[in-house]
C-alpha positions as CSV (number, residue, x, y, z in Angstrom):
1,M,14.8,-24.1,31.3
2,A,12.1,-21.5,30.7
3,T,14.4,-18.8,32.0
4,A,17.1,-19.8,29.4
5,A,14.5,-19.8,26.6
6,A,13.2,-16.3,27.7
7,A,16.8,-15.0,27.8
8,A,17.5,-16.3,24.3
9,A,14.3,-14.8,23.0
10,A,15.2,-11.4,24.5
11,K,18.7,-11.6,23.1
12,K,17.3,-12.4,19.6
13,A,14.9,-9.4,19.8
14,N,17.9,-7.0,20.1
15,E,19.5,-8.4,16.9
16,I,19.9,-6.2,13.9
17,T,20.4,-7.3,10.3
18,F,23.8,-6.3,8.9
19,I,25.0,-6.3,5.3
20,W,28.7,-7.3,5.0
21,E,31.4,-7.7,2.4
22,G,34.7,-9.5,2.8
23,K,37.3,-11.9,1.2
24,D,37.8,-15.6,1.9
25,R,41.3,-17.1,2.2
26,A,41.5,-17.6,-1.6
27,G,40.8,-13.9,-2.1
28,K,37.3,-14.4,-3.5
29,I,35.0,-11.5,-2.7
30,L,31.9,-12.5,-0.6
31,K,28.8,-10.6,0.3
32,G,26.0,-11.4,2.6
33,E,23.7,-10.4,5.5
34,M,23.7,-11.6,9.1
35,R,21.6,-10.9,12.2
36,A,23.7,-10.0,15.2
37,G,23.7,-7.8,18.2
38,G,26.3,-5.5,16.7
39,A,28.9,-5.0,14.0
40,T,31.6,-6.4,16.3
41,M,29.7,-9.7,16.6
42,V,29.4,-9.8,12.7
43,N,33.2,-9.3,12.4
44,A,34.0,-12.0,15.0
45,T,31.7,-14.5,13.5
46,L,33.0,-14.0,10.0
47,R,36.6,-14.1,11.2
48,R,36.0,-17.5,12.7
49,Q,34.8,-18.6,9.3
50,G,38.0,-17.4,7.7
51,I,36.5,-14.3,6.1
52,T,38.4,-11.0,6.2
53,V,35.7,-8.4,6.6
54,T,36.0,-5.2,4.5
55,K,32.6,-3.6,5.1
56,V,29.8,-4.0,7.7
57,R,26.7,-1.8,7.8
58,K,23.2,-1.9,9.3
59,Q,20.6,-2.9,6.8
60,R,18.2,0.1,6.1
61,I,14.6,-0.8,6.6
62,G,12.0,1.0,4.4
63,G,14.5,3.1,2.6
64,G,11.7,5.2,1.1
65,G,12.9,4.6,-2.5
66,K,11.2,6.1,-5.5
67,V,7.8,4.7,-6.3
68,S,7.2,3.8,-10.0
69,D,4.0,3.1,-11.9
70,K,4.6,-0.6,-11.6
71,D,4.6,-0.3,-7.8
72,V,1.0,0.9,-7.7
73,T,-2.2,-0.9,-8.9
74,L,-5.5,0.8,-9.3
75,F,-8.8,-1.0,-9.3
76,G,-12.4,-0.1,-9.9
77,N,-13.7,2.9,-11.8
78,A,-14.1,5.5,-9.0
79,G,-15.0,5.9,-5.4
80,F,-18.5,5.3,-4.2
81,F,-20.3,7.1,-1.5
82,I,-22.4,5.3,1.1
83,A,-25.4,6.8,2.7
84,H,-27.8,5.3,5.3
85,K,-31.2,4.6,3.8
86,D,-32.8,7.1,6.3
87,V,-30.8,10.1,4.9
88,P,-33.3,12.4,3.2
89,D,-33.5,11.8,-0.6
90,D,-33.1,15.5,-1.4
91,L,-29.9,15.7,0.6
92,V,-28.4,12.7,-1.2
93,Y,-29.5,14.0,-4.5
94,E,-27.8,17.4,-4.0
95,F,-24.7,15.7,-2.6
96,T,-24.4,13.4,-5.6
97,K,-25.0,16.3,-8.0
98,L,-22.2,18.3,-6.3
99,A,-19.8,15.3,-6.0
100,Y,-20.2,14.4,-9.7
101,S,-20.2,18.0,-11.1
102,D,-17.8,18.9,-13.9
103,G,-15.7,20.9,-11.4
104,A,-15.4,18.1,-8.9
105,I,-14.6,15.5,-11.6
106,R,-11.8,17.8,-13.0
107,K,-10.3,18.1,-9.5
108,V,-10.3,14.4,-9.0
109,E,-8.8,13.8,-12.4
110,M,-6.0,16.4,-11.7
111,A,-5.3,14.9,-8.3
112,F,-5.3,11.3,-9.5
113,K,-3.9,11.3,-13.0
114,G,-4.9,8.2,-14.8
115,S,-7.8,7.6,-12.5
116,N,-9.8,6.4,-15.6
117,L,-13.1,8.0,-14.5
118,N,-15.7,6.7,-17.0
119,R,-18.1,9.6,-17.4
120,L,-20.3,7.6,-19.8
121,N,-20.8,4.8,-17.2
122,P,-20.1,6.2,-13.8
123,L,-21.8,3.3,-12.0
124,E,-19.6,0.7,-13.6
125,G,-18.6,-1.8,-10.9
126,N,-21.4,-0.8,-8.5
127,I,-22.5,-3.9,-6.6
128,G,-25.2,-2.5,-4.3
129,P,-28.5,-0.7,-4.4
130,L,-28.5,3.0,-5.0
131,H,-30.1,5.5,-2.5
132,P,-33.3,6.9,-3.9
133,G,-31.8,10.4,-4.0
134,A,-28.8,9.2,-6.0
135,L,-31.0,7.1,-8.3
136,R,-33.0,10.2,-9.1
137,Y,-29.9,12.1,-10.1
138,W,-28.5,9.3,-12.3
139,K,-31.9,8.9,-14.0
140,E,-32.1,12.6,-14.8
141,L,-28.7,12.3,-16.5
142,G,-29.8,9.3,-18.5
143,V,-27.2,7.0,-17.1
144,T,-27.7,3.3,-17.7
145,L,-28.3,1.8,-14.3
146,P,-26.7,-1.6,-13.5
147,E,-28.9,-4.4,-12.1
148,P,-27.6,-4.2,-8.5
149,A,-28.5,-0.5,-8.4
150,L,-32.2,-1.2,-8.9
151,K,-32.8,-3.6,-6.0
């Protein structure tokens, strides 16, 4: 019994999805899809059902069609950097200053059009404490710091 079940499972693993078109006995055009081991099996199964097959083809998986704006969703304001608390403050300060420089922001905006970087409130959406080095940079710029950043 276990051998028959294993054989059936192995057989099912080799099946491919086929898209087919055909006509029934009354001449009505029918379309559908069927999993089978090959196009010959699809033809035979449909013939037994009284369908004259006109087309059979393998279903393409992940056709790589064109991506539209509706296919992609963005969330958040921008990326956040994470640094261990033991990283020197001066290093994090310089890194933050470089990463949020005008040149870096322009490159990000060019690479990710519509990224909606909020230059007036760059910490919008921040849910954790800021590293002391980053805190120093944002304070120097006069950025309003969200409550979680101050913990």
